[in-house]
C-alpha positions as CSV (number, residue, x, y, z in Angstrom):
1,M,84.6,63.6,101.8
2,L,84.8,67.1,99.9
3,T,84.9,70.2,102.6
4,V,83.7,73.7,101.5
5,Q,86.9,75.1,100.8
6,D,87.5,71.9,98.3
7,L,84.2,72.7,96.6
8,L,84.9,76.7,96.5
9,G,88.7,76.1,95.3
10,L,87.5,73.9,92.2
11,R,89.4,74.4,89.1
12,L,87.4,73.1,86.4
13,G,89.7,73.8,83.6
14,K,91.4,70.9,83.7
15,L,88.3,69.0,83.6
16,A,87.0,71.0,80.7
17,S,90.3,70.2,79.0
18,A,89.8,66.4,79.7
19,V,86.0,66.7,78.0
20,D,87.7,68.2,74.9
21,D,90.3,65.8,74.6
22,W,88.0,62.9,74.9
23,E,85.5,64.4,72.5
24,T,88.4,64.0,70.0
25,M,89.2,60.6,70.9
26,A,85.6,59.4,70.8
27,R,85.4,61.2,67.4
28,R,88.6,59.6,66.1
29,L,87.9,55.9,67.2
30,S,84.3,56.4,65.8
31,E,85.7,57.1,62.4
32,L,88.0,54.1,62.5
33,A,85.2,51.8,63.8
34,S,83.1,53.0,60.7
35,G,85.4,53.6,58.2
36,A,84.4,57.0,57.9
37,G,88.3,58.1,57.3
38,G,88.4,55.9,53.8
39,G,89.1,52.5,55.2
40,D,87.2,49.6,55.8
41,S,85.0,49.6,58.8
42,A,85.6,47.5,61.7
43,A,82.4,45.6,60.9
44,L,83.3,44.9,57.4
45,L,86.9,43.7,58.7
46,K,85.0,41.4,61.1
47,R,82.6,40.1,58.4
48,K,85.7,39.6,55.8
49,A,87.6,37.6,58.7
50,E,84.6,35.3,59.4
51,L,84.1,34.6,55.3
52,A,87.8,34.2,54.4
53,D,89.2,30.9,54.0
54,W,91.7,30.6,56.8
55,K,94.6,27.7,56.5
56,G,96.6,26.1,59.1
57,V,97.4,27.8,62.6
58,N,95.6,31.0,61.0
59,A,92.4,29.3,60.8
60,T,92.4,29.3,64.6
61,V,95.0,31.9,65.9
62,G,94.9,34.2,63.0
63,K,91.3,34.4,62.5
64,A,90.4,34.6,66.2
65,F,92.8,37.6,66.4
66,V,91.4,39.6,63.7
67,V,87.6,38.8,64.6
68,K,88.5,39.8,68.3
69,T,90.4,43.1,67.2
70,A,87.6,44.2,65.0
71,S,85.2,43.5,67.7
72,E,87.3,45.6,70.0
73,F,87.1,48.9,67.8
74,D,83.4,48.9,68.7
75,D,83.9,48.5,72.2
76,A,86.6,51.1,72.2
77,V,84.3,53.5,70.8
78,T,81.5,52.7,73.6
79,S,84.1,53.0,76.1
80,A,85.5,56.5,74.8
81,Q,81.7,57.7,74.3
82,S,81.1,56.5,77.9
83,V,84.0,58.1,79.6
84,L,83.3,61.5,77.5
85,A,79.4,61.4,79.1
86,V,80.7,60.8,82.5
87,L,83.4,63.7,82.1
88,Q,80.8,65.9,80.8
89,G,78.0,65.2,83.4
90,A,80.8,65.7,86.0
91,H,81.9,69.1,84.6
92,K,78.4,70.2,84.4
93,A,77.4,69.2,88.1
94,F,80.6,70.1,89.7
95,T,79.9,73.5,88.2
96,H,76.5,73.8,89.5
97,H,77.9,72.6,93.2
98,K,80.5,75.2,92.9
99,Q,78.3,77.9,92.1
100,E,75.5,77.0,94.6
101,M,78.1,76.8,97.3
102,E,79.3,80.2,96.5
103,R,76.0,81.5,96.7
104,V,75.4,79.9,100.1
105,A,78.6,81.4,101.5
106,D,77.8,84.8,99.8
107,S,74.6,85.0,101.7
108,A,76.0,83.6,105.0
109,A,78.6,86.3,104.9
110,K,76.1,89.0,104.5
111,R,74.5,87.7,107.7
112,N,77.8,87.6,109.6
113,I,77.9,83.5,109.4
114,R,81.2,81.7,108.9
115,I,80.8,78.5,107.2
116,T,82.9,75.5,108.8
117,P,84.7,73.1,106.4
118,E,82.4,70.3,107.1
119,G,79.3,72.6,106.3
120,G,78.3,74.0,109.9
121,A,77.7,77.4,110.6
122,E,79.0,79.8,113.3
123,A,78.8,83.5,114.2
124,R,81.5,85.4,113.1
125,S,83.8,87.4,115.6
126,P,82.0,89.5,118.3
127,R,83.8,92.5,116.7
128,D,81.9,91.9,113.2
129,A,78.8,91.0,115.4
130,A,78.8,94.6,117.0
131,K,79.1,96.4,113.9
132,D,76.6,94.1,111.8
133,G,74.5,92.4,114.1
134,V,74.4,89.0,115.5
135,P,72.9,86.2,113.1
136,T,69.9,84.6,114.7
137,Q,69.7,80.7,115.5
138,M,67.3,80.2,112.5
139,D,69.8,82.0,110.2
140,L,72.5,79.6,111.5
141,I,70.4,76.4,110.9
142,A,69.2,77.3,107.4
143,T,73.0,78.0,106.2
144,M,74.1,74.7,107.9
145,R,71.3,73.0,105.8
146,D,72.1,74.5,102.7
147,A,75.7,74.1,103.1
148,T,75.4,70.6,104.0
149,R,72.9,69.9,101.2
150,V,75.6,71.0,98.7
151,L,78.2,69.3,100.1
152,Q,76.2,65.9,100.1
153,E,75.4,66.8,96.5
154,A,78.8,67.3,95.3
155,D,80.2,63.8,97.0
156,E,77.4,62.1,95.4
157,T,78.5,63.6,91.9
158,D,82.1,62.8,93.0
159,R,81.1,59.1,94.1
160,I,79.1,58.1,90.8
161,A,81.7,59.6,88.5
162,E,84.7,57.8,90.0
163,R,83.0,54.5,90.2
164,A,81.8,54.9,86.8
165,L,85.2,55.6,85.4
166,R,87.0,52.9,87.3
167,A,84.4,50.4,85.7
168,L,85.1,51.5,82.4
169,A,88.9,51.2,83.1
170,R,88.9,47.7,84.7
171,G,89.8,45.6,82.1
172,K,93.6,45.5,81.3
173,H,93.3,43.8,77.9
174,D,89.9,44.8,76.3
175,F,87.4,47.5,76.3
176,S,84.2,47.5,78.2
177,D,81.0,46.9,76.0
178,V,79.0,48.6,78.6
179,R,77.4,52.2,77.4
180,V,77.1,55.0,79.7
181,N,75.0,57.8,78.7
182,S,75.3,60.4,81.5
183,L,75.9,60.5,85.1
184,D,72.2,59.6,86.0
185,H,72.6,56.7,83.8
186,A,75.8,55.7,85.6
187,K,73.9,55.7,88.9
188,G,71.3,53.6,87.5
189,L,73.7,50.9,86.5
190,Q,75.4,51.1,89.8
191,G,72.1,51.0,91.5
192,R,71.2,47.3,89.8
193,A,74.7,46.2,90.6
194,D,74.2,47.3,94.4
195,A,70.7,45.9,94.4
196,D,71.9,42.6,93.0
197,R,74.7,42.3,95.6
198,W,72.3,43.2,98.6
199,A,69.6,40.2,97.1
200,K,72.2,37.9,97.1
201,E,72.8,38.9,101.2
202,V,68.7,38.5,101.8
203,A,68.9,35.3,100.0
204,K,71.5,34.0,102.3
205,G,69.1,34.1,105.2
206,D,69.3,35.3,108.7
207,V,68.5,38.7,107.9
208,A,67.7,39.1,111.6
209,G,71.1,38.5,112.4
210,W,72.8,41.0,110.3
211,S,75.0,43.4,112.6
212,D,74.2,46.8,113.5
213,E,77.1,47.7,111.1
214,K,76.0,45.8,108.1
215,L,72.4,47.0,108.5
216,K,73.6,50.5,108.6
217,R,75.5,49.9,105.2
218,F,72.2,48.6,103.8
219,N,70.7,51.7,104.8
220,E,73.2,54.0,103.4
221,D,72.6,52.2,100.1
222,L,68.8,52.4,100.5
223,D,69.1,56.3,101.3
224,R,71.6,57.1,98.3
225,Y,69.0,55.0,95.9
226,R,65.7,55.9,97.3
227,D,65.2,58.1,94.3
228,T,67.0,55.9,91.9
229,P,64.0,53.5,90.6
230,A,66.5,51.2,88.8
231,F,67.7,50.2,92.3
232,G,64.4,49.8,94.0
233,E,62.7,47.7,90.9
234,R,66.0,45.3,90.7
235,F,66.0,44.8,94.7
236,A,62.2,44.3,94.8
237,T,61.9,42.0,91.9
238,K,64.9,40.2,93.0
239,L,63.3,39.2,96.3
240,G,60.0,39.0,94.8
241,A,56.7,40.0,96.4
242,E,56.8,37.4,99.2
243,G,60.3,37.6,99.6
244,T,60.1,41.3,100.2
245,L,57.6,40.9,103.0
246,R,59.6,38.1,104.7
247,F,62.6,40.1,104.5
248,W,61.0,43.1,106.6
249,R,59.2,40.8,108.9
250,D,62.3,39.2,109.9
251,L,64.1,42.4,110.0
252,A,61.3,44.5,112.0
253,H,60.1,41.5,114.3
254,P,62.8,38.8,114.9
255,A,61.3,35.6,115.7
256,D,64.1,34.6,118.0
257,T,63.6,37.6,120.4
258,M,59.7,37.7,119.9
259,G,60.0,40.9,118.1
260,A,62.2,42.7,120.8
261,V,65.1,44.9,119.7
262,G,67.1,47.1,121.7
263,P,67.0,51.1,121.1
264,E,69.9,51.5,119.1
265,R,68.8,48.8,116.6
266,A,65.2,50.2,116.4
267,E,66.7,53.8,115.7
268,I,68.8,51.8,112.7
269,L,65.3,50.1,111.9
270,G,63.4,53.3,111.4
271,G,65.7,54.6,109.1
272,V,65.7,51.4,107.2
273,Q,62.0,51.4,107.3
274,E,61.6,55.1,105.9
275,N,64.2,54.6,103.3
276,L,63.0,51.1,102.2
277,S,59.5,52.6,102.0
278,L,60.8,55.6,99.6
279,T,62.5,53.0,97.6
280,L,59.6,50.5,97.0
281,A,57.4,53.6,96.0
282,A,59.8,54.8,93.5
283,A,60.1,51.0,92.2
284,T,56.2,50.8,91.9
285,R,56.4,53.8,89.2
286,V,58.5,51.8,86.9
287,D,56.9,50.4,84.1
288,S,58.3,47.0,83.4
289,P,56.7,43.3,83.4
290,A,58.8,42.3,86.0
291,M,57.3,45.2,88.5
292,D,53.8,44.8,87.1
293,A,54.2,41.1,88.6
294,W,55.7,42.4,91.5
295,K,52.5,44.5,92.3
296,K,50.2,41.8,91.3
297,D,51.8,39.4,93.4
298,M,52.3,41.7,96.5
299,I,48.5,42.2,96.2
300,E,47.7,38.4,96.4
301,A,50.2,38.0,99.3
302,G,48.1,40.5,101.3
303,G,45.5,38.2,102.2
304,Q,48.1,35.4,103.1
305,R,49.5,34.9,106.6
306,L,53.4,34.6,107.0
307,P,54.7,32.6,109.8
308,A,57.4,34.3,111.5
309,A,59.2,30.7,112.5
310,P,58.3,27.0,112.3
311,G,55.9,26.1,115.0
312,L,54.5,29.6,115.4
313,G,50.8,29.3,115.5
314,A,48.8,30.3,112.3
315,G,46.8,32.8,114.3
316,S,49.8,34.5,115.6
317,A,51.2,35.1,111.9
318,P,51.1,38.5,110.6
319,Y,49.0,39.0,107.2
320,G,51.2,40.5,104.1
321,F,49.0,43.6,104.2
322,D,50.0,43.9,108.0
323,I,53.8,44.0,106.9
324,M,53.6,45.8,103.4
325,S,51.2,48.7,105.0
326,S,54.2,49.1,107.5
327,L,56.2,49.9,104.4
328,M,53.9,52.6,102.7
329,Q,54.2,55.4,104.9
330,R,56.7,57.2,103.1
331,G,57.1,58.0,99.6
332,K,54.8,58.2,96.5
333,F,53.4,54.7,95.5
334,D,52.1,54.1,91.8
335,T,48.3,55.6,91.7
336,A,46.7,52.2,90.2
337,F,48.8,49.9,92.6
338,L,47.3,52.0,95.5
339,Q,43.9,51.7,94.1
340,A,44.1,47.9,93.7
341,Y,46.0,47.2,97.1
342,G,43.3,49.3,98.9
343,D,40.4,47.6,97.4
344,K,42.0,44.2,98.2
345,L,43.1,45.4,101.6
346,L,39.5,46.8,102.7
347,E,37.7,43.6,101.3
348,H,40.4,41.4,103.3
349,E,39.4,43.4,106.4
350,K,36.0,43.3,106.5
351,G,36.0,39.5,106.1
352,L,37.8,39.4,109.5
353,S,36.8,39.4,113.0
354,P,36.6,42.9,114.3
355,F,39.5,42.4,116.8
356,E,41.7,40.2,114.6
357,S,41.8,42.9,111.8
358,H,44.0,45.3,114.3
359,P,47.1,43.6,115.0
360,P,49.4,44.9,118.2
361,A,50.2,48.7,117.6
362,G,53.7,49.2,116.4
363,Q,54.3,45.2,115.4
364,F,56.4,46.4,112.1
365,N,57.1,50.0,112.9
366,H,60.1,51.5,114.0
367,L,59.5,55.2,112.6
368,P,59.7,57.7,115.1
369,G,56.6,59.1,116.5
370,D,53.2,57.6,117.0
371,A,53.3,55.4,113.9
372,P,49.9,53.5,112.7
373,G,49.4,50.3,114.3
374,D,47.3,48.4,111.6
375,A,47.1,48.0,108.0
376,V,44.5,50.3,107.0
377,S,46.3,53.2,108.9
378,G,49.4,52.5,107.2
379,F,47.8,52.5,103.6
380,M,46.0,55.8,104.6
381,E,49.5,57.3,104.9
382,S,50.4,56.1,101.6
383,L,47.3,58.0,100.3
384,G,48.5,61.2,102.1
385,H,51.3,61.1,99.8
386,N,49.7,60.3,96.5
387,P,46.8,63.1,96.2
388,E,45.8,61.6,92.9
389,A,45.3,58.3,94.5
390,S,43.7,59.5,97.5
391,L,41.0,61.5,95.9
392,Q,40.4,58.4,93.4
393,F,40.0,56.0,96.4
394,F,37.3,58.2,98.3
395,H,35.4,58.3,95.4
396,S,35.3,54.4,94.7
397,G,34.6,51.4,96.1
398,P,31.8,48.7,96.0
399,D,28.2,49.6,95.4
400,A,27.2,47.9,98.7
401,Q,29.5,50.2,100.7
402,S,31.7,52.7,99.2
403,H,35.5,53.3,100.4
404,W,33.9,56.7,102.0
405,D,31.0,55.1,103.9
406,Y,33.5,52.4,105.2
407,L,36.3,54.8,106.2
408,V,35.0,57.9,106.7
409,S,31.2,57.7,107.9
410,H,29.9,56.3,111.0
411,G,27.1,54.0,109.5
412,D,26.7,50.5,110.5
413,G,29.6,48.2,109.3
414,S,31.9,51.2,109.3
415,R,35.5,51.4,110.9
416,N,34.1,54.2,113.1
417,S,31.2,51.9,114.3
418,F,33.8,49.2,115.4
419,Y,35.7,51.6,117.1
420,D,32.7,53.1,118.9
421,A,32.0,49.5,120.3
422,A,35.7,48.7,120.8
423,T,37.0,51.7,122.5
424,P,36.0,50.6,126.3
425,L,37.9,47.5,125.5
426,V,41.0,48.5,123.5
427,G,41.3,52.3,124.6
428,N,41.9,55.3,122.1
429,G,45.3,54.5,120.9
430,I,44.8,52.7,118.0
431,R,41.7,54.8,117.0
432,D,43.8,57.9,117.5
433,Q,46.4,56.7,115.0
434,Y,43.6,55.9,112.4
435,E,42.3,59.1,112.6
436,T,45.7,60.8,112.3
437,S,46.4,58.9,109.3
438,L,42.7,59.4,107.8
439,G,43.1,62.9,108.2
440,H,46.4,62.8,106.2
441,A,44.7,61.1,103.4
442,L,41.6,63.4,103.4
443,E,44.3,66.4,103.4
444,S,46.0,65.4,100.2
445,A,42.7,64.7,98.4
446,A,41.3,68.0,99.4
447,T,44.7,70.0,98.9
448,Q,46.0,68.1,96.0
449,T,49.5,68.0,97.6
450,P,51.0,65.5,99.9
451,Y,49.8,66.6,103.3
452,D,53.5,67.0,104.6
453,T,55.1,68.8,101.7
454,D,56.5,72.0,101.4
455,A,55.9,72.4,97.7
456,P,53.8,75.1,96.7
457,P,50.1,75.1,96.7
458,R,48.1,74.4,93.5
459,P,44.9,75.8,92.1
460,H,42.1,73.5,93.6
461,S,40.6,71.3,90.7
462,A,36.7,70.8,90.3
463,A,37.2,67.1,91.9
464,S,39.0,68.4,95.1
465,A,36.8,71.2,95.7
466,S,33.8,69.0,95.4
467,F,35.5,66.8,97.9
468,V,36.0,69.8,100.6
469,N,32.2,70.4,99.9
470,R,31.4,66.8,100.7
471,L,33.8,67.0,103.7
472,V,32.6,70.2,105.1
473,D,28.8,69.1,104.8
474,Y,29.4,65.7,106.6
475,Y,31.1,66.9,109.3
476,G,29.2,70.3,109.7
477,S,26.2,68.3,109.9
478,N,27.5,65.9,112.3
479,P,30.0,68.2,114.6
480,Q,30.0,65.5,117.3
481,Y,32.0,63.4,115.2
482,L,35.1,65.7,115.6
483,E,34.9,65.8,119.3
484,D,38.2,65.1,120.8
485,S,38.9,63.7,117.4
486,K,42.6,63.6,115.8
487,L,41.1,64.5,112.8
488,R,40.6,68.1,113.7
489,G,44.5,69.0,112.7
490,S,43.8,68.0,109.2
491,M,40.4,69.6,109.1
492,G,42.2,72.9,110.1
493,N,44.8,72.5,107.4
494,I,42.0,71.9,104.9
495,T,40.1,75.1,106.1
496,A,43.0,77.5,106.2
497,E,43.6,76.0,102.6
498,Y,40.1,76.7,101.3
499,M,39.8,80.0,103.3
500,R,38.8,81.8,100.4
501,D,36.0,79.5,99.7
502,F,34.8,79.6,103.3
503,Q,34.8,83.4,103.3
504,D,32.8,83.0,100.3
505,G,30.5,80.7,101.6
506,M,29.8,83.0,104.5
507,N,29.6,86.3,102.4
508,G,26.0,85.7,101.2
509,E,25.3,86.4,97.5
510,R,28.3,88.4,96.8
511,E,30.8,86.0,95.2
512,I,34.6,86.1,96.4
513,A,37.0,84.7,94.0
514,T,38.5,81.4,94.9
515,H,41.8,79.9,93.8
516,G,40.9,77.5,91.2
517,S,37.2,76.1,91.3
518,N,34.9,77.3,93.9
519,A,33.8,74.3,96.6
520,K,30.4,76.1,96.8
521,L,30.1,76.1,100.6
522,G,27.4,78.7,100.6
523,S,25.2,76.0,99.5
524,L,25.5,74.2,102.5
525,G,23.8,76.8,104.9
526,G,25.4,79.0,107.7
527,S,24.8,77.1,110.5
528,T,26.6,73.8,108.8
529,L,29.7,76.1,108.1
530,R,29.8,77.6,111.8
531,D,29.4,74.0,113.1
532,F,32.2,73.0,111.1
533,L,34.2,75.4,112.2
534,G,33.5,75.6,115.3
535,A,34.2,71.9,116.0
536,V,37.6,72.1,114.1
537,G,38.4,75.4,115.8
538,K,38.7,73.6,119.4
539,D,42.0,72.2,118.4
540,P,44.5,74.4,119.0
541,D,46.7,73.9,115.9
542,A,43.6,74.0,114.0
543,Y,42.8,77.4,115.5
544,G,46.1,78.8,114.7
545,A,45.8,77.6,110.8
546,I,42.6,79.2,110.4
547,L,43.2,82.5,112.2
548,N,46.5,83.0,110.1
549,A,44.6,82.1,106.8
550,Q,41.6,84.2,107.9
551,Q,43.8,87.2,108.4
552,S,45.8,86.9,105.4
553,V,42.8,86.4,103.1
554,T,41.0,89.3,104.6
555,T,44.2,91.5,104.1
556,D,44.7,90.2,100.5
557,L,40.8,90.7,99.7
558,V,41.2,94.5,100.8
559,N,44.0,94.9,99.0
560,E,42.5,93.7,95.8
561,T,39.4,95.9,96.2
562,L,41.8,99.1,96.9
563,R,44.1,98.2,94.0
564,N,41.2,97.9,91.5
565,R,39.0,101.2,92.6
566,E,39.0,102.8,89.2
567,G,35.6,104.1,88.7
568,M,34.6,103.6,92.2
569,S,33.3,106.5,94.4
570,D,34.8,106.6,98.1
571,G,31.6,105.6,99.6
572,M,31.6,102.2,97.3
573,I,34.7,101.4,98.1
574,A,34.2,101.6,101.8
575,T,30.9,99.6,101.2
576,D,33.0,97.0,99.4
577,V,35.8,97.1,102.2
578,K,33.1,96.3,105.1
579,N,31.4,93.4,103.0
580,L,34.7,91.8,102.4
581,V,36.1,92.0,105.9
582,S,32.6,90.8,107.1
583,P,33.4,87.0,106.5
584,G,36.4,87.4,108.6
585,G,34.4,89.0,111.4
586,Q,32.2,85.7,111.4
587,I,35.2,83.3,111.3
588,A,37.2,85.2,114.3
589,G,33.9,85.1,116.1
590,V,33.5,81.4,115.6
591,M,37.0,80.8,116.4
592,A,36.8,82.9,119.8
593,E,33.6,80.8,120.7
594,A,35.7,77.4,120.0
595,R,38.7,78.6,121.9
596,T,36.2,79.8,124.7
597,Q,34.5,76.3,124.9
598,A,37.7,74.4,124.7
599,V,39.4,76.1,127.6
600,Y,36.3,77.5,129.7
601,D,33.8,74.8,129.0
602,D,35.0,71.6,128.1
603,R,38.6,72.1,129.3
604,I,40.3,70.1,126.7
605,A,43.1,72.4,126.2
606,Q,44.8,75.1,127.9
607,D,45.1,78.5,126.7
608,A,48.9,78.4,126.3
609,E,48.2,75.7,123.7
610,F,46.2,78.1,121.4
611,N,49.0,80.4,121.8
612,E,51.3,77.8,120.5
613,G,49.1,76.9,117.8
614,I,49.1,80.4,116.3
615,R,52.9,80.3,116.4
616,T,53.4,77.3,114.7
617,A,50.7,77.4,112.2
618,D,52.0,80.7,110.6
619,K,52.9,79.1,107.4
620,W,49.5,79.5,106.3
621,A,49.7,83.2,106.4
622,G,52.0,82.8,103.3
623,R,50.5,79.6,101.8
624,V,47.3,81.0,101.2
625,I,48.6,83.9,99.5
626,D,51.0,82.0,97.5
627,L,47.7,80.2,96.2
628,G,46.7,83.4,94.4
629,A,50.0,85.0,93.5
630,N,49.1,85.1,90.0
631,K,46.8,87.8,90.6
632,F,49.1,90.3,91.2
633,P,51.1,92.3,88.3
634,V,53.9,92.8,90.9
635,V,53.8,89.5,92.6
636,G,56.9,89.3,95.2
637,D,56.2,92.5,96.9
638,A,52.4,92.2,97.6
639,V,52.8,88.4,98.6
640,S,55.6,89.4,100.9
641,W,54.0,92.2,102.9
642,I,50.6,90.3,103.1
643,A,51.8,87.4,104.5
644,E,54.2,89.2,106.8
645,D,51.8,91.8,108.0
646,A,49.2,88.7,108.5
647,R,51.8,86.8,110.6
648,E,52.6,89.5,112.9
649,S,49.0,90.6,113.4
650,V,47.7,87.1,114.5
651,V,50.3,86.8,116.9
652,E,50.1,90.3,118.5
653,K,46.3,90.4,118.5
654,Y,45.3,86.6,119.4
655,T,48.2,85.6,121.6
656,R,46.8,85.4,125.2
657,D,49.0,85.7,128.7
658,S,47.5,82.4,130.0
659,S,48.1,83.6,133.7
660,E,45.7,86.7,133.3
661,V,43.1,84.7,131.2
662,A,43.0,81.8,133.7
663,G,41.3,84.5,136.0
664,Q,38.8,86.1,133.5
665,E,35.5,85.1,133.1
666,R,34.1,83.8,129.8
667,E,32.4,86.9,128.7
668,D,35.6,88.9,129.4
669,F,37.6,86.6,127.4
670,L,35.0,86.9,124.5
671,N,35.3,90.5,124.7
672,D,39.0,90.8,124.7
673,H,38.8,88.8,121.6
674,L,36.3,91.1,119.9
675,E,38.7,94.0,120.4
676,E,41.5,92.5,119.2
677,S,39.7,91.0,116.1
678,G,38.8,94.4,115.5
679,K,42.2,95.7,115.6
680,A,43.5,92.9,113.4
681,V,41.2,94.1,110.7
682,F,41.7,98.0,111.4
683,H,45.5,97.2,110.9
684,A,44.7,95.0,107.6
685,T,42.6,97.6,106.2
686,H,45.0,100.7,107.3
687,R,48.2,98.8,105.6
688,A,46.4,98.0,102.4
689,A,45.3,101.5,102.1
690,I,48.7,102.8,102.7
691,E,50.2,100.4,100.3
692,Q,47.7,101.5,97.5
693,G,48.6,105.2,97.9
694,Y,45.7,106.4,100.0
695,S,46.7,109.3,102.5
696,E,46.9,108.6,106.1
697,R,43.5,110.3,106.9
698,K,41.7,108.4,104.3
699,A,43.1,105.0,105.2
700,T,42.5,105.6,108.9
701,T,38.8,106.6,107.9
702,L,38.4,103.4,106.1
703,A,40.0,101.2,108.5
704,D,37.8,102.9,111.1
705,A,34.5,101.7,109.4
706,A,36.0,98.3,108.6
707,Q,36.7,98.0,112.3
708,K,33.2,99.0,113.3
709,D,31.5,96.6,110.8
710,I,33.6,93.5,111.8
711,Q,32.6,93.9,115.3
712,V,29.1,93.8,114.3
713,F,29.5,90.4,112.8
714,Y,31.6,89.2,115.6
715,R,29.2,89.7,118.1
716,L,26.6,87.8,115.9
717,E,28.7,84.9,115.8
718,T,29.7,84.5,119.3
719,R,26.2,85.0,120.4
720,G,25.1,82.1,117.6
721,E,23.2,84.6,115.6
722,G,25.7,84.2,112.5
723,G,24.0,85.7,109.2
724,A,25.8,83.5,106.6
725,G,23.9,81.7,104.2
């Protein structure tokens, strides 16, 4: 394993010289083989040898020698060019790794952090700390994460290059005819070879008997190649669709132990499940006849039972869908495959008796946390990682009952109607798992990014905006379906992502520009929007996401108005600002009422949970600003101060001391919330005005007017008299 010092001290001059030498070698060998130097080419020499009239011993020995020698010229060129490609790739990669580690080390030094040889991070001496300050725990974690990542990437480069060069130099008496075009190509070749090796191990049988050490080695290769489609395709197609299912069935739920595995084994299996899911996801995106056949066979195998052992009752055996869906909770599976798989899965489930369609929770799951316990929930997780497939799937389905009607609605014959009837018998556990996974799928369809990604947000498409309109209309018209529902967390994230659309929808005829296509929420009516927000806001995490996003967007809108004030009088500007903060006041009022109901009336959450929701959802303060960053001529500064200001303001203004709140009356709490909401708007307006060059006096006057205006709209909302729509 490389150390940080190894990487920082790399002397790449010798490697660069080796690249130059092999460029010369490859060129000269190519000239010999092609005859470019004036002589016969190797191919011509071989052809002459094959056509010549050889006599005696030469007819066997001499001819064979010349033909073999001529062939070796071509192989020598191939080997030389392959070595050159590996060395060039290694030099480029190690140059990048070294520069990356230098950047991490420089950043750490400025924050008084020392990086250990293995990539750890620790504060420097107390003397330095007294002078320059003590790094935070978050600084240490971030430094360790970055240093470890660079070390791991450098180690992987080293491993690939070494293995490729050893393979090219393996023959003692001849050259390799394998062409290597790059380090990535070398990794793909190595991945296929390792996939063949593991497929042979699986073919021997008794995978449940693999030792923990062997299973860890398998998982290490899965982790190494999970983003290398060549490995996944070879491994999956070598096993075949049914073989893949049997492999995971035997590992995850061993027949000889009735599925019981110890905690250490379960932890290893959790890693295997995650990496195998990622590996198969990458494999499904490979365009090859073998993979096409695997996907078709997998869908066909979904409705078949796979007995775990001879003599096991047919009714106890899992379906292929039960097994495969447990392997679809991570990674981006091919869109067309997900559509075909999901169509068949729902058709299959509808043909089962209600209780038969829901096997025991966790039968094939070893992932940490509350993993989905049935095939459809596992499939929902796969949609949650493929936004295109998710949006497509909820817009499709049989004419008799669309996928939306079956999965989302509460009509006759829907999944929800089954849960409504079955909950008294089976409890809420499986329903909670389903709602969580369904929320992830809905979230990816609405936001057009995987639900758990840190990737930059994208402008909303017409299809995704229309989808959000449908979601808000359905649940805003039927808020009872969100009562105590695990869907609320995802609905809160969707609301935060579309905060401009919500504020536009609550702003009457005055249009607020949105990020991409407008969800046209104003067409639904104010009561629908308020009922939706009120139901969602009872969840502490959703409440935190919505408030953070609302404060950011309100600040953003004020900043835009003050930035573009050319030709406007002070009165016009003040009116504009008041109009733009009013939707935020309405939303703050709805959130106050939702929190009050949750804490005081329904007693479904404690005040401390809402405080924590505010803190943990602060990413939305920056995310909703990032969505519109292209609006700013100077992006960085504006994005930075608006997001940071919003985070601080929400935490300061809406966090409550639970010990005090517990003794307050309901109306006292609402009045406190009103006062703090007004302060939040004052702060947002004042800060934006100062940033845009207003004097302290004018900034205060503007902020005072905005604060008074938002209190009016807030009172309307908390009294149920909202004026939207």
